[in-house]
Structures are given as C-alpha cells and as structure tokens.
C-alpha positions in Angstrom: 24.5 22.3 5.5 20.9 23.6 5.5 19.1 20.5 6.8 15.4 20.6 8.0 15.9 21.2 11.7 12.6 19.5 12.7 13.7 16.3 11.1 17.1 16.3 12.9 15.3 17.0 16.2 12.9 14.1 15.4 15.9 11.8 14.8 17.3 12.8 18.2 14.1 11.8 19.9 14.0 8.6 18.0 17.6 7.8 19.0 16.8 8.5 22.7 13.8 6.2 22.6 15.2 3.3 20.6 19.0 3.4 21.3 19.0 4.0 25.0 21.1 1.7 27.2 18.1 -0.2 28.4 16.5 -0.6 24.9 17.1 -4.0 23.2 14.7 -3.5 20.3 17.2 -2.5 17.7 19.9 -4.7 19.1 17.6 -7.6 18.4 16.8 -6.3 14.9 20.5 -6.0 14.2 21.4 -9.4 15.6 18.5 -11.5 14.3 17.5 -9.5 11.2 14.0 -8.5 10.2 11.2 -10.9 10.4 8.0 -9.0 9.5 4.8 -11.1 9.3 3.1 -8.6 7.0 3.9 -6.7 3.8 1.9 -3.5 3.2 1.5 -1.8 -0.2 0.7 1.7 0.8 0.4 5.1 -0.9 3.1 7.8 -0.9 0.6 10.2 0.6 2.2 11.9 3.6 -0.9 11.6 5.6 -1.0 7.8 5.4 1.9 6.3 7.1 1.2 2.5 7.6 3.3 2.2 10.7 1.5 5.1 12.3 -2.0 4.2 11.2 -1.5 0.6 12.4 0.5 1.5 15.4 3.5 -0.8 14.6 7.0 -0.8 15.9 10.2 -1.0 13.8 10.5 -4.5 12.3 6.7 -5.2 12.3 6.0 -4.3 8.7 7.7 -4.6 5.4 6.4 -1.5 3.6 6.2 -0.8 -0.1 5.0 2.7 -0.9 4.1 4.2 -4.3 1.5 6.5 -5.9 -2.0 5.2 -5.1 -0.7 2.0 -3.5 -0.9 0.1 -6.8 0.5 -3.3 -7.7 1.5 -3.7 -11.3 0.8 -7.0 -13.1 3.8 -9.4 -13.4 5.7 -8.7 -16.6 9.3 -8.5 -17.8 9.0 -5.5 -20.1 10.8 -2.2 -19.3 13.9 -1.9 -17.1 12.9 -1.0 -13.6 10.4 -2.8 -11.4 10.7 -1.3 -7.9 7.3 -2.4 -6.5 7.6 -5.9 -8.0 11.2 -6.3 -6.7 10.1 -5.3 -3.2 7.2 -7.8 -3.4 9.5 -10.5 -4.5 11.9 -9.9 -1.6 9.1 -9.7 1.0 7.5 -13.0 -0.2 10.5 -15.1 -1.3 13.1 -13.9 1.2 11.2 -12.7 4.2 8.4 -15.2 3.8 5.7 -12.7 5.0 2.4 -14.4 5.9 0.2 -11.5 4.8 0.1 -8.9 2.0 -2.1 -5.9 2.6 -3.0 -3.4 -0.1 -3.8 -0.4 2.0 -5.8 2.2 0.0 -7.2 5.4 1.5 -9.7 8.2 1.0 -8.7 11.5 -0.7 -6.1 9.8 -2.8 -4.4 12.2 -5.2 -3.4 9.5 -7.7 -7.0 8.3 -8.0 -8.2 11.9 -8.4 -5.8 12.3 -11.3 -7.0 9.0 -12.8 -10.7 10.0 -12.7 -10.4 13.6 -13.6 -7.7 13.3 -16.2 -5.8 16.1 -14.5 -2.3 14.9 -15.4 -0.8 15.7 -18.8 -0.1 12.3 -20.4 2.8 13.7 -22.4 6.0 12.6 -20.7 4.2 12.0 -17.4 5.4 9.2 -15.1 2.2 9.5 -13.0 -0.2 9.2 -16.0 1.6 6.0 -17.2 1.7 4.6 -13.6 -2.0 5.2 -13.0 -2.8 3.3 -16.1 -2.5 0.2 -13.9 -5.9 1.2 -12.4 -7.7 1.9 -15.7 -10.0 -1.1 -15.1 -11.1 0.5 -11.9 -11.8 3.8 -13.6 -13.8 2.1 -16.3 -15.9 0.2 -13.9 -16.7 3.3 -11.9 -17.6 5.2 -15.0 -20.0 2.4 -15.9 -21.6 1.9 -12.5 -21.5 5.4 -11.0 -21.7 7.7 -14.1 -24.3 9.9 -12.4 -23.0 9.8 -8.9 -21.4 12.7 -7.0 -17.7 13.3 -7.2 -17.2 12.0 -3.6 -19.0 8.7 -4.4 -17.1 8.2 -7.6 -13.7 8.9 -6.0 -14.4 6.6 -3.0 -15.6 3.8 -5.4 -12.5 4.1 -7.5 -10.2 4.2 -4.6 -11.7 0.9 -3.4 -11.9 -0.7 -6.8 -8.2 0.1 -7.4 -7.4 -2.0 -4.4 -9.2 -5.0 -5.9 -7.3 -4.4 -9.2 -4.0 -4.6 -7.2 -5.2 -7.8 -5.5 -5.9 -9.4 -8.8 -2.5 -8.2 -10.1 -0.8 -9.8 -7.1 -2.1 -13.2 -8.2 -0.3 -12.8 -11.5 3.0 -13.3 -9.8 3.7 -17.1 -9.7 5.4 -17.0 -6.3 2.4 -15.2 -4.8 -0.2 -17.4 -6.3 1.7 -20.6 -5.3 2.0 -19.5 -1.7 -1.7 -18.5 -1.5 -2.7 -21.9 -2.9 -0.5 -23.6 -0.3 -2.0 -21.6 2.5 1.3 -19.9 3.3 0.2 -16.4 2.3 -3.1 -14.4 2.6 -4.0 -11.3 0.6 -6.0 -8.5 2.1 -7.6 -5.3 0.7 -7.9 -2.6 3.3 -9.2 1.0 3.0 -8.3 3.7 5.5 -11.0 6.4 5.6 -8.9 9.3 6.7 -12.1 11.5 6.9 -13.9 9.2 9.4 -11.0 7.6 11.1 -12.1 4.1 10.0 -10.3 1.0 8.7 -12.3 -1.1 6.3 -11.5 -4.5 4.8 -12.7 -6.1 1.7 -15.1 -9.0 2.4 -15.2 -11.4 -0.6 -18.4 -13.0 0.6 -20.3 -9.7 0.5 -18.3 -8.0 -2.2 -18.0 -4.9 0.0 -15.5 -3.1 2.3 -16.6 -3.6 5.9 -15.3 -2.1 9.1 -12.5 -4.2 10.6 -12.7 -5.1 14.3 -9.8 -6.2 16.6 
C-alpha cells in the first residue's frame, strides 16, 4: 500500500499527543460526545484550516468546508445537500451558539467566478459558484474600473454577506437568531497580511477583530 508517508508520520505524532496515558481530551470527547459552541463554514483551500487559523483543539469547532465557503439558500430541489445537511445537524442537533462564515484572501473559487475561468459545460464548480452571482454583479457595478486585487477582495467579502443572507433562509436558523440563541458572523482571513476581519453591520465594513 503506497500511502503518503508524511501523513502517516503526522498521525503518529497526533496519536502520541492526544492518546497518551495522561491525556483525557479524547476520552472526554468519546464519553461525553461533541459539544462545539461554534460552527464554521470555511473554504476547501488547503492554506485555510479553521482549527489552525483559530488555534482550536479537537471538539471546539464544527466545521463545514466547501469551495469558496458558500452557504446555498434553503431549497428542496436536487438530490444532495451536503452543506445544508451539515448546517442542520450543527444547529438542530448540536445547538451551536455561533455560525461563522470564514472567507479568505486569494480564494480560487472567487477568482473563477470573477474571471469566468471555469468552463460552464458540465462543471460542478461553475454551478456551485453561481450561489455568489449577486456578489459578482455588485462588484462589477461598484468596482468596474478597480484593479484586479481590489475587485477580488471586494467579491470575497461580498460573497460572505451573500452566505449570511442565505443562512437566514433556513427557518431553524432564522428562528434561533430571533430567539437570541444563535448569532451569525462574517469573518475574513487576510492570508497576505495575517489579519482576521469581521463584518460590522453598523459600519457596513470588515473591521479588524480584537481579542
């Protein structure tokens, strides 16, 4: 079996840290189950691991990852709804207190959306990125003459807001938000500058988050 050796070695280090005789972390997770307080919708991008970026331990986060950290609107068409199913489990079964849509700089999905670099014929990515069409259209209206960097950054952030709006189309999300049991957040990880920004509804901007 030709397995990637560096991953097997990584598992061994993980096992030594978390399954040593004096470690009770995973024993507690097994005995009491998972009780994450936050659900993070993050991108598949290999550079943006939410647990690493937010320095979290196993059991801290319930993570949903997909291309461009998008949340689709609530609908019953089609056959498979992986992201929606994960959201439902996190909200209804795990009763998370926070949902964070975590976008990031240099997102390949957003690049494909803006530049039209994906062939729409039989493309899963093109159809999926259609969720963020409203973000693309707004950027094209408001930043038509801006540089590519400005347009991409604006679209990456605007797509987060589209996903926040889509979250509210799920009745069980909307009801818990109205009851004060759930809070929605839009965060943006600037991988180039090493900064974490959060959307501030009062200013309509992404502002640096402080501890």
